[in-house]
C-alpha positions in Angstrom: -94.4 -23.6 87.6 -91.4 -25.7 86.8 -88.8 -26.1 89.5 -85.2 -27.1 88.9 -83.4 -28.5 91.9 -79.6 -28.7 92.5 -78.2 -31.0 95.1 -74.7 -31.3 96.6 -75.2 -34.6 98.5 -72.2 -34.6 100.8 -72.7 -35.0 104.5 -72.7 -31.2 104.8 -74.5 -30.8 101.5 -77.3 -28.4 100.4 -80.3 -28.5 98.2 -81.3 -25.4 96.2 -84.1 -24.8 93.7 -84.8 -22.2 91.0 -87.6 -21.6 88.5 -87.5 -22.0 84.7 -86.3 -18.5 84.3 -83.4 -19.0 86.6 -84.9 -17.1 89.6 -83.9 -18.2 93.0 -86.7 -19.8 95.0 -85.1 -21.4 98.1 -82.5 -23.6 99.6 -82.1 -25.9 102.6 -79.4 -27.9 104.2 -79.6 -31.7 103.7 -81.8 -33.2 106.5 -79.6 -34.9 109.2 -80.4 -36.6 112.5 -76.9 -36.0 113.8 -73.6 -34.7 112.4 -71.5 -36.9 114.6 -73.2 -40.2 115.5 -74.5 -43.2 113.7 -76.8 -43.2 110.7 -77.0 -39.4 110.4 -79.3 -39.1 107.3 -82.9 -38.2 108.2 -84.7 -40.3 105.6 -88.2 -39.1 106.6 -86.9 -35.5 106.5 -85.4 -36.2 103.1 -88.7 -37.4 101.7 -90.5 -34.4 103.3 -88.1 -32.0 101.7 -88.6 -33.4 98.2 -92.4 -33.1 98.7 -92.1 -29.6 100.1 -90.1 -28.4 97.1 -92.3 -30.2 94.6 -95.5 -28.9 96.2 -97.3 -32.2 96.5 -98.7 -34.2 99.5 -97.8 -37.5 101.0 -100.4 -39.4 99.0 -99.4 -38.0 95.6 -96.5 -38.4 93.1 -97.3 -35.5 90.7 -94.9 -32.6 91.4 -93.6 -29.3 90.1 -90.1 -30.5 89.9 -88.9 -30.6 86.3 -85.5 -32.0 87.1 -83.4 -32.8 90.2 -79.7 -32.5 89.4 -77.4 -34.2 91.9 -73.6 -34.4 91.9 -72.5 -37.9 91.2 -70.6 -39.4 94.2 -67.5 -41.4 93.3 -66.0 -43.6 96.0 -62.9 -42.1 97.4 -63.0 -38.9 95.3 -62.3 -35.7 97.1 -62.3 -37.1 100.6 -58.6 -36.6 101.5 -57.8 -38.6 104.6 -61.4 -39.1 105.6 -62.1 -42.4 107.4 -63.6 -45.4 105.7 -66.6 -45.1 108.0 -67.2 -41.5 106.9 -66.9 -42.4 103.2 -69.2 -45.3 103.6 -71.8 -43.1 105.4 -71.7 -40.5 102.6 -72.2 -43.2 99.9 -75.1 -44.6 101.9 -76.8 -41.2 102.0 -76.3 -40.8 98.3 -78.0 -44.2 97.8 -80.9 -43.0 100.0 -81.4 -40.0 97.8 -81.4 -42.0 94.6 -84.0 -44.4 96.0 -86.3 -41.6 97.3 -86.2 -39.7 94.0 -86.9 -42.9 92.0 -89.8 -43.8 94.3 -91.4 -40.4 93.9 -90.8 -40.5 90.1 -88.7 -37.4 90.0 -86.6 -36.8 86.8 -83.0 -37.2 88.0 -79.8 -36.0 86.4 -76.6 -37.5 87.9 -73.8 -35.2 87.0 -70.1 -35.7 87.3 -68.3 -32.7 88.9 -66.2 -32.2 85.8 -69.4 -31.7 83.7 -71.1 -28.9 85.6 -67.7 -27.2 86.4 -66.9 -27.1 82.7 -70.3 -25.7 81.9 -69.9 -22.9 84.4 -66.2 -22.3 83.7 -65.2 -23.2 87.2 -61.8 -24.8 88.0 -61.9 -28.4 89.2 -60.3 -28.6 92.7 -57.4 -31.0 93.0 -57.7 -33.7 95.6 -55.1 -36.4 96.6 -55.5 -39.6 94.6 -56.7 -42.6 96.5 -57.2 -40.6 99.7 -53.5 -39.9 100.1 -52.0 -36.6 101.2 -49.8 -36.4 98.1 -50.3 -37.0 94.4 -47.1 -38.8 93.4 -45.2 -41.8 94.8 -42.1 -40.8 96.7 -38.7 -42.3 95.8 -36.8 -44.7 98.1 -34.2 -42.0 98.7 -36.8 -39.6 99.9 -38.2 -42.1 102.3 -34.8 -42.8 103.7 -34.2 -39.1 104.4 -37.0 -38.8 107.0 -36.7 -35.0 107.6 -36.7 -34.3 103.9 -39.6 -36.6 103.4 -41.7 -34.8 106.1 -41.0 -31.4 104.6 -41.9 -32.6 101.2 -45.2 -34.2 102.5 -46.1 -30.9 104.2 -45.5 -28.9 101.0 -47.7 -31.3 99.1 -50.5 -31.1 101.6 -50.3 -27.3 101.4 -50.3 -27.2 97.6 -53.3 -29.5 97.3 -55.2 -27.6 100.0 -54.6 -24.3 98.1 -55.9 -25.9 94.9 -59.0 -27.3 96.6 -59.8 -23.9 98.2 -59.3 -22.2 94.8 -61.8 -24.6 93.2 -64.4 -24.0 95.9 -63.9 -20.2 95.8 -64.5 -20.3 92.0 -67.8 -22.0 92.6 -68.8 -19.4 95.1 -67.8 -16.6 92.7 -69.8 -18.0 89.8 -72.9 -18.5 92.0 -72.7 -14.9 93.1 -72.6 -13.8 89.5 -75.6 -15.9 88.5 -77.6 -15.2 91.7 -76.7 -11.7 92.9 -78.4 -10.8 96.2 -78.8 -14.4 97.3 -77.3 -15.0 100.7 -74.8 -17.9 100.3 -74.0 -18.3 104.0 -75.2 -21.4 105.9 -76.9 -19.2 108.5 -76.9 -15.7 109.8 -74.0 -16.5 112.2 -71.6 -17.4 109.4 -69.3 -14.7 108.0 -68.4 -16.4 104.7 -70.3 -18.0 101.9 -70.8 -21.8 101.9 -69.3 -23.6 98.9 -71.8 -26.4 99.3 -74.7 -24.0 99.0 -73.1 -22.3 96.0 -72.5 -25.6 94.3 -76.2 -26.7 94.8 -77.2 -23.5 93.0 -74.8 -24.1 90.1 -76.2 -27.7 89.8 -79.7 -26.3 89.7 -78.8 -24.0 86.9 -77.0 -26.7 85.0 -80.1 -28.9 85.2 -82.2 -26.0 83.9 -79.9 -25.7 80.9 -80.5 -29.4 80.1 -84.2 -29.2 80.0 
């Protein structure tokens, strides 16, 4: 049986897999050692997850995985005001995944967010450029009028946050259409669907469409 895997590799990311007919098989949160301290990525857990999905043992490289589709990570893209340490950690984790998949000889598709979103007809969320809370350079006059500047900055933050939420909500809605009945929550305690889990399913379906 061919398995197509979709992977949203952010720190809170998910991995989901489907069969060649588009039927849901399973999903798992990305293996982490800790969500708050140090080198959080569980590299042994990551290798174990790939082998579990592919159905092959530690001494083998032949698997059922037809393609592993991962969202390409671009430095500084979609991180808002995240710290440099957090951004660096996410990029490091992305590198771990690429190395593990290459070592296990898994067919890998690195996909830009624009590509899979266009394929599924999902709006691209807007993020501040260069990790700033606004998307245009303020004028000198605006800077001089501090109160006006603060009000403008607040509006920009709110506007971009609305656009980001709309883009994530669109991904959830599309995943619900393609995979009706699949629980998109992180766990039973959550009350709302996880955009990360939804995105991983859309990536899996995108990879299936490619081959």
